[in-house]
N, C-alpha and C positions, 0 to 999 in steps of 0.2 A: 332884612325883613322890613325895614323902614320904607325902602323904596317900593317894595311890593304892596305894603299897606297903603301908601299914598296913591298908588295906581288905582286902588279901589274907590277912591274919593271922586267919583264922577257923578255930578248932580248939582242941585241948587244948594249953595252954601247957606246954612241957617244959623251957624254959630262959629265965630272965629275969635280966639284970644291968643295970648302969648304962650299958652300951654295946651291948646286943644283946637280942633277943627271938626265940624260936623256938617255933612251934606245930607240932603233928602233926595232920594232917587225917584224917578217918575212912578215907580210901583208903590211908593209910600214908605219904603224901607229907609231907616236912618243908618248911615255909616260914619264912623269917625275915628280919629286918632287923638290920644292924649299922651303927653310925655312929661317927664320930670328929669331934666338934665341938671346934674348936680356938679358944679365946678368947684364947690367948696368942700367936698368930701364929707358931708354931714350924713348922719344915720336917719334923718327924719323921713317919715312917710308922708306923702302928699296926697290929699283927698280932693277929688273934683266931684261936684254935684251939678247936674244940669237938668232943667225942667224942659221937656219937649211936648209940644202939642200933639195929642193922639186921639183917635176915636176910642170910645169905650170898648173894652174887650180884653182878651189875654194876649200877651206878647212874649217873645223870646228875646233875651238879652245875651249876646255872645261876646266874650272877651278873649283876645289872643294876646298873651303877655310875653314880652321879651325884656329881660333885665339882667342884672349881674348873676342871678341864681338860675333863672330859667332861660332856655334857648342859648346856652353859653358853652359850646363844645370846648373852648379853650380852658375853661375852669375844670371841666370833666377830665380833659387830658392831663391837666396839672394834678388833679385829685387822684388819678390812677397811676401816678408816678412818672409822668412825662415820657412814656416809652418811645424809643427811637423807631421801633418797628412794631406797631400795635398788631396784635393777633386779630383773628376774625371777630371774636366776641367784643374786643375793645373797639374795633372799627365800627361795628354795629351800634355799640353804645354811643360812640361819638356822633354817628348819623342820627340816632334817636334824640340825642341831646341838642341837636341843631333845629329842633322844631319848637315853635312857641307853645307855652302852656295854654291850653284851651279850656274855658269853663263856660257853662250856661246857667241861666236863671230864668224862671218864669215870673212875669210881672203882670199884675192886673190893673187895668185903668178903669176908673169909674167916674172921673171928673174931667174928662177931656184933656188930660195931660199926665205924663209919667216923669218921675224924677229918677234919673240914673245916677249911680254913685260908683266911682272908679277909684281904687286905691293904687297909688303908684309908689313903688319903692325907688330908691336912689337909682338914677340913670335908666329908668324904665320907659318903654314905649308900649302902649296898649292900643290895639286895633279893636273896635267894637261895632256891633250891628244891633239894631233894634227893629223887629218886624212883628206884625200881627201873626199869631200862631194859635188859632182856636183848636181845641182838641176835637178831632173828627174820627175817632177810632171806629172802624167798621167791622171788626171781627169779635166783638165782645170783650176785648182786652181792657182791663181797668187798671191803670198804673197805680192809682191810690190804693186799690184793694191788694195788689201785689206787694207794695211797700208795707202796708199794714200787716200782711201775713208774714213777711220777713221779720218784722219787729216782734211778733208774737213768738215765732220759732227761736229767735235770738234770746228771748227772756227765759 
C-alpha cells in the first residue's frame, strides 16, 4: 500500500518533513502521506498537525490507514489459528483484512486555512486527501435531519 499511496503524490510539493509529505494537485486537492516507523518498539502514538492554505468553505478529509492492526492479513491469519488450508470464509476474511481502514471527516474553513490532524500508531502509514466538498443535495435529502431523526428513535 505504501507504493500505491506514493504513486498518488503527483503535484506540487507543499510540505515535506522526515515523517510526512503533502502535494497540491492542479485541481486544488491536497494529497499526502504520513508515517510513524518505530524501530524501538514503543507503544507511543504519534500525532501530526499541519496547517494548509485553503479557500473558505467546506472540505472533506479522507484518511486511509495501514498499521499493525488495520490492513494486516498476516495478523488476521494468525488470529484465526494459522490454518494451512483456509476455507472460503477465511479466505474472504483475509482479503477483506488486506484493505486499509478508511475514514472521512468534514471540515469547515473560515480563515483561509485548515489544520489537519493525523494520529499514527506504531508502524503506521496514512494516506490522506483534503478537497473542497460543498453540500449540493438536489433531491431534498438532508443528512443532518436524517441523523437527528435516528438519534430521536434511538432514545
